[in-house]
Every structure is written in structure tokens, then in C-alpha cells.
VOGU-3710 file (C-alpha; in Angstrom, 3 decimals, decimal comma):
1> gwqpptllgl> 10,981/-5,847/31,833  11,236/-5,629/28,057  14,506/-6,511/26,318  15,191/-6,103/22,578  14,718/-9,442/20,752  17,861/-11,130/19,443  18,601/-14,121/17,269  19,344/-16,062/20,454  15,695/-15,572/21,375  14,673/-18,020/18,659
11> sltanvglfs> 15,142/-20,909/21,113  15,643/-23,614/18,501  15,993/-26,321/21,143  15,911/-30,040/20,521  12,505/-30,508/22,086  10,958/-27,924/19,743  12,632/-28,815/16,483  13,235/-26,607/13,455  10,156/-27,762/11,525  7,672/-27,286/14,341
21> yivyptggfa> 9,278/-23,924/15,142  8,674/-22,703/11,606  5,093/-24,000/11,513  4,118/-22,825/15,004  6,019/-19,770/16,282  7,294/-20,174/19,850  4,677/-22,321/21,511  2,038/-22,126/18,790  -1,176/-20,154/18,697  -2,142/-21,404/22,163
31> altprhaqls> 0,765/-19,390/23,592  -0,805/-16,084/22,565  -0,951/-14,255/25,873  -0,132/-10,615/26,669  3,650/-10,409/26,394  6,421/-8,474/24,720  7,287/-8,914/21,049  9,596/-11,750/20,071  11,549/-12,245/16,879  9,728/-15,527/16,254
41> dlwygvwflm> 6,408/-13,646/16,138  7,317/-12,519/12,619  6,411/-16,017/11,459  2,777/-15,037/11,962  3,399/-12,495/9,210  4,400/-15,381/6,915  1,123/-17,139/7,722  -0,831/-14,002/6,889  1,146/-13,632/3,650  -0,112/-17,067/2,572
51> vfcvyrmvvn> -3,664/-16,155/3,613  -3,584/-13,005/1,458  -2,138/-14,952/-1,479  -5,052/-17,420/-1,320  -7,475/-14,502/-0,867  -6,086/-12,809/-3,975  -6,209/-15,930/-6,127  -9,653/-17,168/-5,010  -11,795/-14,233/-3,904  -10,430/-11,722/-6,412
61> yhiyqpaalw> -10,837/-14,096/-9,345  -14,177/-15,698/-8,475  -16,009/-12,805/-6,788  -14,504/-9,373/-7,358  -13,643/-9,663/-11,057  -17,123/-10,956/-12,097  -18,645/-8,210/-9,939  -16,520/-5,607/-11,740  -17,706/-6,800/-15,165  -21,309/-6,789/-13,941
71> lgapdlsyar> -20,918/-3,237/-12,591  -19,625/-1,923/-15,913  -15,873/-2,575/-16,206  -15,140/-2,476/-19,964  -12,616/-5,344/-20,038  -10,670/-7,825/-17,935  -7,819/-5,361/-17,330  -10,180/-2,960/-15,568  -11,775/-5,888/-13,723  -8,383/-6,965/-12,355
81> kfsqqcmnlh> -7,665/-3,434/-11,166  -11,113/-3,268/-9,567  -10,569/-6,568/-7,739  -7,245/-5,361/-6,336  -8,898/-2,197/-5,008  -11,640/-4,349/-3,430  -8,972/-6,277/-1,558  -7,291/-3,032/-0,486  -10,622/-1,552/0,632  -11,399/-4,661/2,677
91> mhltstffll> -8,037/-4,393/4,456  -8,184/-0,630/5,027  -11,749/-0,684/6,370  -11,067/-3,624/8,692  -7,874/-1,990/9,951  -9,538/1,404/10,489  -12,434/0,000/12,542  -10,155/-2,264/14,565  -7,837/0,634/15,398  -10,761/2,887/16,299
101> yflrkkpwyh> -11,885/0,250/18,804  -8,327/-0,366/20,053  -7,134/3,252/20,299  -10,196/4,738/21,957  -9,174/3,013/25,212  -5,604/4,314/25,106  -4,878/7,586/26,951  -1,920/8,335/24,653  -4,274/8,426/21,645  -6,238/11,288/23,186
111> digriwdgwp> -3,086/12,994/24,530  -0,018/12,055/22,508  2,180/13,660/25,152  1,487/10,541/27,250  2,640/8,080/24,594  5,730/7,184/26,655  3,794/6,593/29,891  4,465/3,076/31,138  6,943/2,325/28,367  8,464/-0,232/27,870
121> deplepsfml> 6,664/-2,443/30,393  3,240/-2,586/28,707  2,884/-6,025/27,052  1,323/-6,537/23,636  -2,257/-7,727/23,554  -2,596/-10,918/21,442  -5,257/-9,388/19,178  -3,073/-6,375/18,464  -0,004/-8,531/17,825  -1,937/-10,580/15,259
131> fymahvgyhc> -3,302/-7,378/13,733  0,249/-6,059/13,379  1,404/-9,296/11,745  -1,601/-9,186/9,409  -0,289/-5,855/8,157  3,170/-7,374/7,689  1,628/-10,180/5,605  -0,523/-7,739/3,634  2,402/-5,498/2,666  4,560/-8,541/1,847
141> nslvfhftde> 1,772/-9,697/-0,457  1,550/-6,248/-2,069  5,317/-6,202/-2,592  5,393/-9,691/-4,138  2,542/-9,008/-6,578  3,734/-5,487/-7,320  5,809/-6,952/-10,163  2,942/-8,908/-11,711  -0,003/-6,505/-11,342  -1,087/-4,002/-13,982
151> vrrdflqmfv> 1,685/-1,498/-14,724  1,175/1,928/-13,136  2,869/5,265/-13,683  3,801/5,414/-9,975  5,416/1,947/-10,041  8,662/3,104/-8,385  6,891/5,190/-5,724  4,658/2,259/-4,761  7,674/-0,065/-4,563  9,458/2,350/-2,216
161> hhtttlcllc> 6,237/2,750/-0,200  5,737/-1,001/0,302  9,399/-1,533/1,219  9,523/1,411/3,638  6,242/0,414/5,300  7,479/-3,149/5,810  10,718/-1,894/7,387  8,761/0,491/9,622  6,350/-2,254/10,728  9,059/-4,797/11,551
171> ssflgnqtry> 11,406/-2,326/13,247  8,636/-0,751/15,347  7,365/-4,209/16,346  10,749/-5,567/17,399  11,765/-2,221/18,917  8,621/-2,078/21,088  7,373/1,062/19,316  3,983/-0,361/18,355  2,179/2,642/19,835  3,660/4,785/17,083
181> galvlflsda> 3,047/2,022/14,580  -0,650/1,943/15,513  -0,994/5,693/14,944  0,809/5,548/11,584  -1,354/2,620/10,428  -4,549/4,336/11,557  -3,812/7,567/9,663  -2,653/5,691/6,566  -5,545/3,225/6,382  -8,259/5,771/7,166
191> sdvlgcvakm> -7,032/8,112/4,408  -6,836/5,227/1,888  -10,500/4,193/2,131  -11,889/6,897/-0,168  -8,991/6,374/-2,568  -10,063/2,758/-3,058  -13,713/3,773/-3,484  -12,833/6,410/-6,106  -10,658/3,985/-8,082  -13,319/1,279/-7,984
201> anytmhrtfa> -15,876/3,739/-9,357  -13,419/4,844/-12,029  -12,663/1,271/-13,152  -16,389/0,488/-13,528  -17,000/3,663/-15,561  -18,904/5,490/-12,812  -16,827/8,595/-13,426  -19,352/11,074/-11,984  -19,349/9,303/-8,623  -15,543/9,045/-8,655
211> tavfpflvag> -15,290/12,794/-9,343  -17,707/13,565/-6,491  -15,672/11,457/-4,021  -12,290/12,809/-5,116  -12,351/16,201/-3,255  -13,061/14,401/0,037  -10,198/12,020/-0,702  -7,806/14,940/-1,250  -8,962/16,720/1,927  -8,550/13,574/4,037
221> wlyarcyllp> -5,153/12,838/2,488  -3,817/16,338/3,144  -5,043/16,359/6,755  -4,071/12,803/7,767  -0,917/12,125/5,780  0,519/15,572/5,128  -0,308/17,229/8,463  -1,032/14,743/11,263  1,553/12,137/10,267  4,634/14,413/10,246
231> fwvgrsfftp> 3,526/17,125/12,674  1,494/15,135/15,214  3,057/11,657/15,202  6,521/12,443/13,860  7,212/15,461/16,035  6,212/13,629/19,232  9,099/11,195/18,692  11,582/13,979/19,367  10,204/15,288/22,653  12,378/15,140/25,816
241> aaiantslat> 10,461/12,039/26,982  11,142/10,277/23,687  14,830/11,179/23,688  15,172/9,931/27,264  13,607/6,549/26,398  15,208/5,724/23,057  18,681/5,336/21,655  20,059/7,598/18,958  20,016/4,719/16,443  16,329/4,015/17,140
251> awtfaillhs> 15,409/7,675/16,767  17,260/8,026/13,462  15,788/4,783/12,080  12,256/5,879/12,905  12,872/9,393/11,549  14,304/8,177/8,222  11,511/5,654/7,614  8,691/7,973/8,672  9,991/10,937/6,678  10,484/8,717/3,618
261> ltvlnylwag> 6,768/7,920/3,798  6,026/11,608/4,319  7,952/12,580/1,172  5,958/10,021/-0,840  2,724/11,326/0,671  3,594/14,880/-0,392  4,424/13,686/-3,923  1,052/11,956/-4,196  -0,655/15,013/-2,682  0,812/17,146/-5,471
271> lflkmlwdaa> -0,505/14,638/-8,013  -3,969/14,716/-6,420  -4,050/18,517/-6,402  -3,101/18,555/-10,098  -5,934/16,103/-10,838  -8,340/18,201/-8,752  -7,325/21,343/-10,657  -7,835/19,584/-14,002  -11,256/18,302/-12,918  -12,383/21,741/-11,711
281> frrtttdlse> -11,043/24,013/-14,459  -10,238/21,793/-17,438  -13,144/19,349/-17,083  -10,800/16,336/-17,382  -10,824/13,408/-14,955  -7,653/11,533/-15,876  -5,982/9,448/-13,149  -2,377/10,642/-13,401  -1,118/7,658/-11,411  -2,281/5,349/-14,211
291> fssveaevam> -0,956/4,818/-17,706  -3,213/5,194/-20,717  -4,049/1,930/-22,475  -1,255/2,411/-25,053  1,290/3,479/-22,414  0,390/0,467/-20,263  0,962/-1,897/-23,172  4,344/-0,292/-23,935  5,381/-0,562/-20,279  4,260/-4,198/-20,098
301> lrrhgdltpe> 6,236/-5,103/-23,229  9,331/-3,334/-21,936  9,071/-5,206/-18,638  9,775/-8,483/-20,459  13,309/-8,683/-21,817  12,720/-11,587/-24,275  10,221/-10,472/-26,904  8,940/-12,384/-29,869  9,421/-10,693/-33,272  5,735/-9,742/-33,291
311> qarrlvmlss> 5,995/-8,208/-29,804  9,118/-6,297/-30,844  7,316/-4,854/-33,878  4,360/-3,946/-31,670  6,661/-2,150/-29,212  8,271/-0,145/-32,038  4,869/0,865/-33,395  3,538/1,988/-30,037  6,738/3,824/-29,054  7,072/5,774/-32,303
321> ppiplrssag> 5,746/9,349/-32,493  2,566/9,762/-34,549  3,034/10,567/-38,250  0,656/13,166/-39,771  -1,298/11,598/-42,604  -3,369/13,331/-45,242  -7,030/12,485/-45,269  -9,111/12,242/-48,416  -10,544/15,695/-47,679  -7,097/17,246/-47,685
331> gskdsaealm> -6,843/17,622/-43,906  -4,395/15,874/-41,609  -5,007/13,261/-38,965  -2,963/11,640/-36,234  -4,147/8,171/-35,311  -2,486/5,122/-33,860  -4,347/2,912/-36,319  -3,100/4,842/-39,339  0,417/4,791/-37,926  0,317/1,044/-37,515
341> eqkvk> -1,007/0,579/-41,057  1,827/2,721/-42,410  4,432/0,799/-40,390  3,129/-2,525/-41,697  3,328/-1,262/-45,273
//
């Protein structure tokens, strides 16, 4: 039967050796047979982290960024954002189709009341274990590059999201709750696909297409993340069968992590509804999760503590409120260029 993994399960014996253990988790890739999760399996997540780092540096730079410029991205900043969304879309689409294939054979997917049937004696399939570790590597990669990517208005929310998702993935894997993890990943990835498509269209100046996709994105987000995630997946964790099979600590850990994601999903849903309202009644299509070009430059300068004198002057200029200036015709104008000229004088 299944037992919770412990540090003693690392089995750092003399015949294995520390180096070979780190390079090949517990028996290497040849040992991938249906079995229960082990703590050493998390090393596969480290391998996938390196794969995604190479993917980001090679594919994004040599394929996605040139494609963005060819499709109409106005500058390299938009091209970098486009390439990141291409990587996200690739991951979300692959994950969604894999989970559709994997879940359709599971009776607890069609009737969530049976999610505890056979628990905890059902071993992990090797393909699903590697899929789970791929998600660990992907979110580790997103967390690492979160501090170097283009600055966004929802920087803090995305940081909390990546951290919470990583904790939920690792705890559900080691706690043998991968059935719930599969459902959470499926709902999250499926609802993210249209978000990536809309952002890619927006970054390449295809605003009409992005606006047409956006209502479907909002509808999918509200149904999958704001309804099914808390009320279908979350509520099933507190049924009598769930309480009988889990400890109080496990239940509270899962509840805190899942409801933290739910709170973030509701915050983003409110942002999407505001954007949808503006698009429908104010005829504006601003992405409220993004900074404007001036705001992004201010945020980027503030991120770096040591500024050159020129950067410090630039930060002061951009952060100052606009000063009304008289035009030659006697009217007034507010412009960043005029403000900068006045500051230089």
C-alpha cells in the first residue's frame, strides 16, 4: 500500500552515490513503471526546468520573436511578450489535450463522487508522473523569469499564483492527491488557452481579433475557474468519503492552497469584466493587467536600486505629474514631451 514519502526514502546508499542520484532519480528513467510517488521523483521537475529554460532562450528568441515582428509587433518589447505567450500557449494546449486523453478513461472524472474509489492503492502511470513533473518545471521556470520579464501591473498576483501553484503541485503529488491535481490543471490550462491567443493578437496589433476572442475568454474563465474549480473540485474534497480518507492537516493544506488560487481567479475575473464593460460601452480595449509604455518604463527603473544619474533624471521626469503648457494659439496642452523639455531647461 501507499505510504507518505519521507526524507529517508531518498535511499542515498553507497552503491548509488550522491551524484548519480541527483542526475538520475531513483533508478533512472528506465525505472519508470507504475508505482506510487517518491520524493526523489521531484528531480524530474528539475530536469524539466532546464528544458524550459533552454526552450525559452532558443525557441523564443530565434522563432517566436521574429514571427511576432513579422506579424506586426511594433517593437522588441511587444515581440518578447508575444514569444512568452507562445510558450504559454504551447504548454496549455499540450496539457489540455493530454488531460482530455488521460481523464476520459477515469470514472471519477465523469462522476466526481467516485474520486476516492480505490484510493490510495492506485499507482501513478509513468506518463502522468512525467506530465506532473513537467508542470512543476514549467511553473518553476515561470517563477524564476517572473523577475526578469516585462513588468506587468499584476506582478504581485502572478508571483502569488506561481508560488501557490507550485506548492499545490508538490503537495498533491507527494500526498497522493494527483487526481485532484489533474482536475485543477485541466480547468486552469483549458481556460488559459484563449487568454494566450487574445494577448498574442493584441501584441501584434490585431486588436479586432483580440476583442472578438475576449468575450469567449471571459465566459470560459468564469465557468472553469470561478464555478467548477471551487464548487465542483473544491467542494468534493470535503465530502464524508474525503474526510474519512485524509488527515485534518492534509484537508486544511489543500483548502488553503486551492482557495488562494480561487481568490486570485475572482480578482482576475473582476478585471476581465471591467475590460469587457469598457470594450462594449466605452469602445476602449486597454489590457488592465498591463502597464502603459510610460508606466512600464517607470516600473522597470524602480526595480533597479542603483541608477545612473541619467536614469534617475528619467525616472523623475516620468513620475512627475504633467504641467499644463500654453500653446502658441493660446490653448493649453499636456504632453510628456513638453514636460521633459521643460524639465531639461
